[in-house]
Phi, psi and omega in degrees: 000133183268138176281115184285351178280347178255120181292151174295145177243146181211128177285127182243125176257124180258147174299155180307131178094337183291325183301316181295322179293313179298317180300316180295317179294321178298318180297318178301322182268006181055046180232165172283164176298321179300313179297323179295315179296317178297319179297320179294318178295316180299316179298314180298318180293321178298318178299323179282352180085019181266127178269119177272148178295137178286137176286139180254000000 
C-alpha cells in the first residue's frame, strides 16, 4: 500500500537545451521548474481528455 502523503517521484531526462527553456518559463510564471513541468503535463492531459487524480 502506498502512502498518499508522499508524492510519486520520477527521474526525468530532458533533451539538450530544454532545461534552460523550462527554467526560463518557470521564472516568468514565478514557479519552480517542477511546478512548470506539472502544469505543462496537466495542460497536455486536459487537451487529450484525460482526467488526472486530484492531489489530497
